[in-house]
C-alpha positions as CSV (number, residue, x, y, z in Angstrom):
1,M,1.1,2.8,-3.6
2,Y,1.6,-0.8,-4.9
3,F,3.9,-3.7,-3.4
4,T,4.0,-7.0,-1.7
5,I,4.4,-7.4,1.9
6,S,5.7,-10.8,3.3
7,N,5.5,-12.0,7.0
8,P,7.9,-14.7,7.7
9,D,6.8,-14.9,11.5
10,Q,4.6,-17.2,13.2
11,T,1.7,-14.9,13.9
12,R,-0.1,-12.6,11.8
13,I,0.5,-8.9,11.4
14,D,-1.7,-6.4,10.7
15,L,-0.7,-2.9,8.7
16,I,-2.7,0.0,10.2
17,G,-1.2,2.9,8.3
18,V,1.5,4.6,6.6
19,R,3.4,7.7,6.7
20,T,5.4,9.6,4.2
21,D,6.3,13.3,3.6
22,R,4.9,13.4,0.3
23,A,1.1,13.3,1.0
24,S,-1.1,14.7,3.7
25,I,-3.5,12.3,3.3
26,K,-2.4,8.5,3.4
27,T,-5.2,5.9,3.4
28,L,-5.3,1.9,3.4
29,H,-7.9,1.2,0.6
30,K,-9.8,-2.0,-1.0
31,T,-11.3,-2.4,-4.2
32,E,-14.4,-4.6,-4.7
33,T,-16.6,-5.3,-7.3
34,D,-20.3,-6.5,-6.5
35,A,-22.6,-9.1,-7.8
36,Q,-23.9,-6.6,-10.2
37,G,-20.5,-5.8,-11.5
38,A,-20.1,-2.3,-9.8
39,T,-16.6,-1.6,-8.6
40,R,-16.0,0.5,-5.5
41,M,-13.2,1.6,-3.6
42,S,-13.4,1.9,0.4
43,T,-11.1,2.5,3.2
44,S,-9.9,-0.3,5.6
45,P,-8.6,0.1,9.2
46,N,-6.1,-2.5,8.5
47,L,-4.8,-4.8,6.1
48,R,-4.1,-8.4,7.6
49,I,-1.0,-10.4,6.8
50,E,-1.4,-14.2,8.0
51,A,1.9,-16.0,9.4
52,G,4.0,-17.2,6.6
53,E,1.9,-15.4,3.9
54,S,2.4,-12.2,1.6
55,L,-0.2,-9.7,0.8
56,V,-0.1,-8.1,-2.7
57,L,-1.0,-4.2,-3.0
58,A,-2.2,-3.9,-6.7
59,P,-4.3,-1.9,-9.0
60,C,-8.0,-3.0,-8.7
61,G,-7.3,-4.5,-5.2
62,L,-5.5,-3.8,-1.9
63,H,-3.6,-0.3,-2.2
64,I,-2.4,2.8,-0.3
65,M,-4.1,5.9,-1.4
66,L,-2.0,9.1,-1.3
67,L,-4.1,12.2,-1.8
68,D,-3.2,15.9,-1.4
69,L,0.5,15.7,-2.8
70,E,2.7,18.1,-1.3
71,I,5.8,17.1,-3.4
72,P,5.3,15.9,-6.8
73,L,6.0,11.9,-7.6
74,V,8.7,12.0,-10.1
75,E,8.9,8.9,-12.4
76,G,12.4,6.9,-11.5
77,E,12.8,8.2,-8.1
78,T,11.7,6.3,-5.0
79,L,9.1,7.1,-2.4
80,P,10.2,6.9,1.0
81,S,7.4,5.5,3.3
82,R,7.0,4.2,6.9
83,L,4.5,1.3,7.2
84,K,2.9,1.0,10.7
85,F,2.0,-2.2,12.2
86,Y,-0.2,-3.1,15.0
87,G,1.9,-3.3,18.3
88,G,4.2,-0.4,17.3
89,N,6.4,-2.0,14.8
90,D,7.3,0.0,12.0
91,L,8.9,-0.8,8.5
92,T,10.7,1.8,6.3
93,V,10.3,1.1,2.6
94,H,11.4,2.9,-0.7
95,V,8.8,2.3,-3.1
96,P,9.8,2.9,-6.8
97,I,7.8,5.9,-8.7
98,L,6.6,4.4,-11.9
99,A,4.9,5.7,-15.0
100,P,1.1,5.6,-14.7
101,D,0.7,3.1,-17.4
102,A,3.5,0.7,-16.0
103,T,2.7,-3.0,-15.6
104,G,5.3,-3.8,-13.0
105,P,8.7,-2.5,-11.4
106,M,11.6,-1.4,-13.7
107,P,14.5,-4.1,-14.2
């Protein structure tokens, strides 16, 4: 899942998970390239968003990985998801489902 999260608060926030009914496994991931040019994905326990900043989740970077889809993703629909933040706060989002070769949200 790719999107941008903004933190208008005066303190940092930590995204610690996501829930959606469409996949049985949902993990926070980061993609990194080492000095030799090898690219690797790994799970991350949290994604930190500093006060007044935004965090971009995008291909080849930070993202939410969905595995074992229980309901197929259909282009043009939205994926209802609940973002879980440290401290118990949740945020419900509806992420647009785009074609695999899409370069950004549909107008």
